[in-house]
C-alpha positions as CSV (number, residue, x, y, z in Angstrom):
1,M,-183.8,-76.5,-66.1
2,S,-180.3,-77.6,-65.4
3,D,-178.9,-79.3,-62.4
4,D,-176.5,-77.3,-60.2
5,S,-173.7,-76.2,-62.5
6,N,-171.3,-76.0,-59.5
7,M,-171.3,-79.8,-59.2
8,N,-168.4,-79.7,-61.6
9,A,-169.9,-81.9,-64.3
10,L,-169.0,-79.1,-66.7
11,T,-165.8,-77.1,-67.0
12,G,-165.2,-73.4,-67.6
13,S,-166.4,-70.3,-65.9
14,Q,-169.9,-70.0,-64.4
15,A,-171.0,-68.2,-67.5
16,E,-169.6,-70.8,-69.8
17,R,-171.2,-73.6,-67.8
18,A,-174.6,-71.8,-67.9
19,A,-174.2,-71.2,-71.7
20,A,-173.5,-74.9,-72.1
21,C,-176.7,-75.8,-70.2
22,V,-178.8,-73.5,-72.4
23,A,-177.1,-74.8,-75.6
24,A,-178.1,-78.3,-74.4
25,G,-181.7,-77.3,-74.3
26,C,-182.3,-76.0,-70.8
27,D,-184.4,-72.9,-70.4
28,A,-182.6,-72.0,-67.1
29,A,-179.2,-72.8,-65.7
30,L,-178.9,-73.2,-62.0
31,P,-175.7,-72.2,-60.2
32,C,-176.3,-73.1,-56.6
33,N,-173.3,-71.7,-54.9
34,G,-175.0,-68.5,-53.7
35,V,-172.2,-66.3,-55.0
36,L,-173.7,-63.0,-56.3
37,E,-170.8,-62.3,-58.6
38,D,-171.3,-65.6,-60.4
39,N,-175.0,-64.9,-60.9
40,I,-174.2,-61.5,-62.3
41,E,-171.6,-63.0,-64.7
42,I,-174.2,-65.6,-65.8
43,A,-177.0,-63.0,-66.3
44,K,-174.7,-60.9,-68.5
45,A,-173.7,-63.8,-70.6
46,L,-177.1,-65.4,-71.3
47,P,-180.1,-64.1,-73.2
48,E,-183.4,-63.4,-71.4
49,L,-185.6,-66.3,-70.8
50,S,-187.9,-66.9,-73.8
51,V,-191.6,-66.5,-73.4
52,E,-192.0,-70.3,-73.8
53,G,-189.3,-70.9,-71.2
54,A,-190.9,-68.5,-68.8
55,E,-194.2,-70.3,-69.2
56,R,-192.5,-73.7,-68.6
57,L,-190.8,-72.3,-65.5
58,A,-194.0,-70.9,-64.1
59,R,-195.8,-74.2,-64.6
60,A,-193.0,-76.1,-62.9
61,M,-192.8,-73.7,-60.0
62,A,-196.6,-73.8,-59.5
63,L,-196.3,-77.5,-59.0
64,T,-193.6,-77.2,-56.4
65,F,-194.8,-74.2,-54.5
66,T,-196.6,-74.9,-51.2
67,P,-198.7,-71.9,-50.2
68,Q,-198.5,-70.7,-46.7
69,G,-201.2,-68.6,-45.2
70,G,-203.1,-68.4,-48.5
71,M,-200.3,-66.9,-50.4
72,D,-200.1,-67.9,-54.1
73,F,-197.0,-68.2,-56.2
74,A,-197.3,-64.7,-57.8
75,E,-197.6,-63.2,-54.3
76,A,-194.6,-65.2,-53.1
77,V,-192.5,-63.9,-56.0
78,D,-193.6,-60.3,-55.3
79,K,-192.7,-60.7,-51.6
80,R,-189.3,-62.2,-52.5
81,D,-188.6,-59.3,-54.8
82,T,-189.6,-56.8,-52.2
83,L,-187.4,-58.4,-49.6
84,L,-184.4,-58.6,-52.1
85,A,-184.8,-54.9,-52.9
86,L,-184.2,-54.2,-49.2
87,A,-180.9,-56.0,-49.2
């Protein structure tokens, strides 16, 4: 997983920065500016996360997730997706 690509360590568009992160061996590129258009640009430019990358991401997230009220990581993701669908 990359560091925040908006810290300007790389040059180019958000999609070019994300592609550079993936080319360097990252499974996921993290633009942390919160701009939806940038995220859409990146999503269109990059391939889907590989099965192996998804497994590594799930393991990493499981280590950082702090359950609240008995909710596990999968439940939290489902709740997030439900809330995002309302936006």
